[in-house]
N, C-alpha and C positions, 0 to 999 in steps of 0.2 A: 336516643342516641345514633338509631340507625336513619332518623330524618335526612332527605337530602339537604346537603347545606347550603346550596340557593335558595331553596324554599325557606329555609328558616331565614336567611338574610331578609328574604324579601318580605317577611312577615315583621321580622323586627323593625323594617324601615318604615311599613304600614302601622306598626300599631305604637312603637317607642319612640315617639317623636316630642322634643322639646318646643315650649310655645315663645312665640316672638314677640316680647313683650318689651325688651329694651330699646331706648331711644336712644338719641347722638347724645344728649344729659348724661343719660342712663349709662351710656357707655364709658363715656370718659369718667364718671364719678365711678365705675367699678373699680376702673384703674387707679384713679385718685384714692380711692379707700383703702387699696391694697400700698400704694406706693407712697401719697402724700402723708401717712402715718409714722413710716418709716423712719422719717427724720427724728421724730417724737422720742423713739426706741435709743436708735442708733448714734444721737448726739453725744449725750455722756459717756457710752462705751467708748466711744473711736478716741475722745478726749482722754479717758483713763489710760490709754494705751499710747495714743502717738503726740500725746499729749500737747506742744504747741505746734506740733506740725499738722496738726489734725485738718486744717483746711487743704495742704495737699494731698492729705489722704482722701480725702470728700473728692478732690477736684481728680486724681485718677483713677478713684471708683467711679464717678461722674461719666469720665468720657469713655469706658468699658461701656458702660449702662447705656450710654447714646447708641452705641454701634450695636449692639444686644437689640436696641428698642427699635432701631431701624429694621432689623430683620424680621423680628415680630410683625412689626407693622406691614412687611410685603407679603409674610406668610401666611398672616390672619386674616387679609383681605382675598387673598389667592384662594386659600382652603377655610371657608368661613364653618368650621364644626368643631362642636366641643370639642375637649381634650388637648388642645393647645399643643404645646412643645411634645406632648406625646403622641399625636396624632402625626406631626410633622416629620418626627423620628420613624413613624409607621410608612409613611410614605416616602422619604427620603433613605432611610438605612434597613430599613424591612423589621418583622417580630419581634425577634429577638431585642435589638438596641431600643426600640419601641417599649419594652419592657422595663430596659434598664433607665429613661426618661421617664418612664411613666412611674415607677417606685421612687425616683429622685423628686418628681412636683407631688407624689401623695406626702412623703415626706415633707417635704419645704409648707405643702398646705394646712397639716396637721399642725405643725409647728407654728405656721403666722395663726392658726386658730388660738393656739397657746397661747404663744409669745404673747401677741397683743391684746388677748384676753387679758393676763399677768398684768401687762402695762398699764392697761384701763384702770385696774383695780390700785396698782400703787400710785396713779392718779390721784383716784379717785382720796385715796387714805391721806391725801395734804386737806381735804376736810373732816374725815372721819381718822385722825391719828391712832384711834385704837387696833384700828384693820392690820398697819403695818405691827406694831407694838404685840400683838397678840401672838405668842410663840408656845411650844407646848416640846416637850421631849419624849421620842418615839425610841426605845431604844437604844442602839447605839446613837441615832440621830437626836442631838442633843438641842438642836435650834432649828424647828421647824416653826414657819411662818404659817401658821395653822390659818388665819384669818384671811390673808391676802389667797391663801389657795382656796378656801371654803367660798370665797368670794367671785375665785377665778370660775370655778367649777359651776357657781350657780350662773354667772353669765354666758358661759358657753351652753347651759341648757337653754336657755332665753333665745339663742342664736338661731339653736339646733329647730327649734318649734317656727322661729320665724321664716325660715328658710323650707323647711316644709311646707309652708303654706304656700308660698309660693314667690316666682322672680318679684311681680307686680310692687308685693310690700317691699322687699327687700331694696328694690331698687330705687324706693321713691323715699326710704331710710337714706340711701346713701346721697341720693340728689338733696335734700333737706340740710343735711348736717354738712356736706361739702361746702356749699355756699360759705356759711359761716368760717369754717377752717379756711378757707382760701381766703377770706376778708382780714383774718386774725391773723396770720400768718404773715399778710402783706403790711399789716399796720406793725405789728414786732420789729418786723426788719425793718421798716420805712422810718418808725420813730426811733427806734434804736442806736441806726448809724447816723441819723442826724444831731440827737441830744444823748448818747448815753455811750458810744461808741469813742473809744480811746486809740489812735494810731500809735501812740509811744508804747501804749501797753501790751498791744498786737507786734511791733517790733521789740519788744523787749521779751516776752514769751518765745517769741521764735526765735532770738538768738541763743538764749540759755538753752533752749532745745538742740539744735543744732551745735552747739558747743560741747553736750554731753550726748551726742546722738546714738541710740540703740537700733540697729537697724530688725533687730527681730521684732522690738515691741513694735516698731512703726510698722512694719509690715501685716503684725498681729491686726494693728488697729485699721490699716488700709483693709484688710481682707473683711473688718467688720461694718467698713465703710461701705460694701456692697450691699449691706442688707437696709440701707437707706434706699435703695432704688429696686428692691424685689419687687413684684407685684405686675409686671408688663403682662404676666400670663393671664390676667384677669379679664382683660378685654378680650384675647383670642379664646377665653374659657367660655365669654357669655356673644360671642361671634354668631353662633348657630343660635341664640334668641335675641339676636340682634336685626332690626330692621334695615333691610337696605345693606347688608356688610361692607360689600365694597367701594361705596362710597362713605358710609359712616368711619370704617375702622381706621382707615389710612388720616382723616380727621382728626380723630379722638386720640389716637395715639400719638401723633407726632406732636399735639400740643401737649399731653401729657408728657413725653419725654423730656421737654423742654422746660416745661413749668417746673417739673420737680426738680432738675438739676439747678434750675435758677435758686429754690428753695434752701436746697440742704447746702450749697456753695455760701451763698449768704447767710446764710444763718452760721455757721462756722465761721466764718469771717467776722462776724458780728458778736460770736461769742468769745472768741481768742482777744478781741479788743475790749471786751465788756468784765469779764470775769478773771480769775486766776483759774487756770486749768487744775488745779490740785484738788478744788472743791468737787470734783468730779472720782475721787478716790474714795470717799465716801458713797457707799450704795444707794444709800437714803435720795442722795441726789440725782445718780444716777438714773432712778426712777421716777422723775421728775427736773428732768434736766432743763427743757423749755421753758416751764416756768420758773426756773429759778433764775434765766435769764430775762424774760419777762419782768421780772422782781424788780430790776437792776434800772427800769424804764426812769427817770426823772418824774415827779408831780404824782405819775399812775401807775407807780410802781407793786402798791400792795394790788390797788384793784386789778390791774393787769396781770398779775401772779395768780389771782383765785379765777380768772374768768380763762387766760389759758389753760390753768388745771382743769376745769370743768368741761374745755371744749378738748382737751387733750382725751379727757375721757370718751366723749363723742367719738372724737376721730379713729378711736385705739378699738372701741365696738366695732365701728364700721367697718375697720379694717378688718378686726377678727370675723365678722360678718361675713366678708367679701372671701376668708381662706376658706369657711364654711362649703359657701358655695362654689367655688372653685374644684376645692377636691373632689364634692360631688359628681363634676361634669368631668375629671380625669376618670375617676371610675367608672362612668359610665359608658366612655368611650373605651376604657380597655376594655369592659366586660363586651362590647359589640363587637370590638376587633378579636374575639377570642384570647385574652391573657389572664382575664379572670373570669369566674363562674359568671354565666347567663343572671344569677340572682340577682347581682347587683344591677342589671339596665332594666329591673322594674320600676315604670314610670305611673306613680299614684295617680289611680283613674280620676280621682276628682280636682288635685291642684297641679297635675300634670308637672309634678317634680319627682327627681330620682331619690325617693324619700328615704328608700333603706340604704344608698350608700351616704346620705346627708346622715342619718344616725348611727352607724357603723363607725364612720370618719369623726363623727364629731366625739366619741368614745373613745377612739386613740388619743384624739388631743387631752381631753381632759384625762387619760393614763398619763402622758407626758408633763402634765401641770403635777401630777401628783408625784411621779418619779422627780423631777426635776428640784421639787419642794425639799426633796431627802437630801438634796447635795446641797452644798457650802455659800451657793447663789445660782438662785433659779435662773435668775436674770442671765447671767452668763453661759451656762447649762442650755437653756434654749436658744439663745442667739448664736451657742456655736454649732447648733447641727442646722441652724436653720440658714447659714452661710455655705454650708456642705452641699444641702439638696438643691439650693440656688444655682450655686455654679456649676454643678454637675450639669441638672438640666439645661442650663443656657449652653455651654459648651456641646452637646447634642444637637441644640436648635441650631445653633449654627454651621455644624457640620450637615445638617439637615438641609438648610439653607442654600451650601456650597453644591451639595449633590443634585438636590434637585433643579438646578441651574441646568444639569447636564444631562438627569434621564427625564425631564418633563419640562423641556423650552415651549410643550406646547399649550398648559394652563395660560390664561391673561392675567397677568398681573397690572392691578388697578394701580397698585404701588411697586415701583423697584427702586432696592437700594443704590443709592447714587456712586457715579466713579465705577463702569465697569469697562471691559477689554472685549468686545465682541472678536468671537472665534465663529468663523463659517465651517458649516461641516455638510455634509449631503444634507440635504432635508429641513437644515435647520441652524438658524444662528444661535449660537450660545454666549451668554453676556457672563463673563469671569466676574464676581463681585471681588473687587478691590477693596472695600470697605470692609467685607464679609470675613475675606482671609484676616486683615489684621484685628479685627473683633476676634475674632477665634484664637489667636494668638494671646490676646490680654485678657479673655475669661481663662484660658487653659492654664496663664500665667497666678490667674488668681485661686485657682481649685489648685493648683501646688504648693499656695501658700496656707491655703487653709488645711490641706492635709499635713502640713510639715508644722505648722503653728498652732492647730486647733489640737490639744490631747484625745478630748471627748469626741470631736468630729471625724478625726481620724481614725476611730476604731467603733464606734456605734453608727456612723454613716455608711460605710462600708459594710457591716454586720447588716444593719436592715436592708442594703440592695441585695446582700447574701442570700437574706432570708425570702423577700419577696422573689428573689429566683428560682429558691426551692418550692416556693409555692406553685411557681410558674411550670418548674418542670412536673411536678405529678400533676398539675393539673392536664397541662397537653399531652403529656402520657397516656394520661387516664382516657381525655378523648380522643385518643389517636392521631395528634396532629404532632409535625416536628417541633422538636425545641429549638434548634438553632437556625433551622432554614423557616421560610417564609410561607404562610397559606397563599396560594393564587388567588387573587381576585381581581375584579374587572373594574379599576381604577380610574376609566373611563366612564365608563357609564356610570358610577359612583357621581364623577364631577360635574356631570351632567346634572345630574337630579339633583347634587347641591345649590348649584348653579339656579336652576326652575326653583328650588323651596325657596331662595333667599331672593326670588322675582327679581334678578341679576339678569335679565333677557337678552341684553346686548353682550355682555360676556358669553352667556351661551352660543350665542349665534359666531362669536369669536373664535371661541375653541370648535365648534364644530366645522367652519371654515379651516383653521389651522389643522385639523386633523384631515379635513379631507384632502387636503395638500400634501400632507405627509404621506397620504394612502395613493394619491397619484403618483407621487416619485415613487415610491416602492414598486407601484406596478411599471412603471418606466423602466426602472433599475432591472427588474425580474426580465423584462421581457429583451432589455440589451443582453442579458446574461444567458439567452437560450441562444441555443447552438442555429446557426442561420442552414437552411437546404440549400 
């Protein structure tokens, strides 16, 4: 406890480093693993509440998602460090708000692990119906789906082992399965729109919905639609393990943003013109919504339904796997910057992975599965909480983007969110991000909708954040660190070390030149203010 803090930081930098194994395709697939699978989860849920207006809900959520995605692209390429939104909030807003962002993201990623593993087993029950049918009574809980719960827990245990073994194996799994998923989703949408889609059915359902429009239900569905696009964090989480991140991250992130947006909106339009939305009032159909749509394809419907269900199991497993990876990197970053104990910062001596954090937070995901299984609908319970964690984290990321434009204009940005208003100030030019501000308004509105329409999230979500703050306050006080103020850090030196470790030597040189120009301006200003003899 009495050790010099700088010496400790240097020791951490020297020992606890993550291995750079992720290639350009691996980076894209880490993101697609999380975001690409979300439609398999959200499609039925959104239709169950937004009814015939579901495509509009996906469109509105997708527009906000694009703006959030552009912000992540800029920040992850400028600050390629494990931690994602938690680290961006640390740089932009300070230690306290970094803790809030980190707690939201930890919640989000443990729920990502739990929710997608649970959905993987529901799609698997398409082939083994006994899993979904197996129920028991536990005291006051009369209808616990024990089959789905146990299968989900076994899957989480397997993914924990996989991630402890290392990024190389996990990334290879993403790449192999991701190619198949992209091909199958493209095939379903193309064949469906050509051979099965009926515009008159879409128009009829659209008219019926708006003739008896329920704003609260629509907003609830729209807030659930945001989970179709959750997972942008994954690319930034893997940035510290990505080769040449300043080049790779902008390409993969932007490609991911627009790929998933097109998939989600197209699939919702296809669904509305192919089946009646009322089929999703049955929770069993919610759990296999995309396979249900594929089953309506002419000639190959039965085969397409089986193939889609099988691939859904794989992509949802892949997404759950991405959640295990990402939550461990958030905790790794929080530990390194003294928000939680350094015990979580330990890197396995053989596999070079944060094994402790993987095991701890995977266990939390398993507990979430157990608790959700005791509720009336495990799917709805997990989805409620998932939407809260995502929107809170994204809100703080967009605030951080805007503030960092003012407080750190010197860091090179390989990608910059478009449409900026340049403001010249002494020593630097500030680029005010117009789209960043619009995105902040949009995601804040979604967060408010989540809090007002999701009963479970409105209570459990803030309670989780308060619990994390309680631990944070105890830990910081025990360490003799401020609770609401930030620990002084040499961000300029760290940024140079990050760029050098990433082998981004051109950006490193640009950064040094920008800092030198700033220092020269400060000296001239200081000399001009000195009294003349």
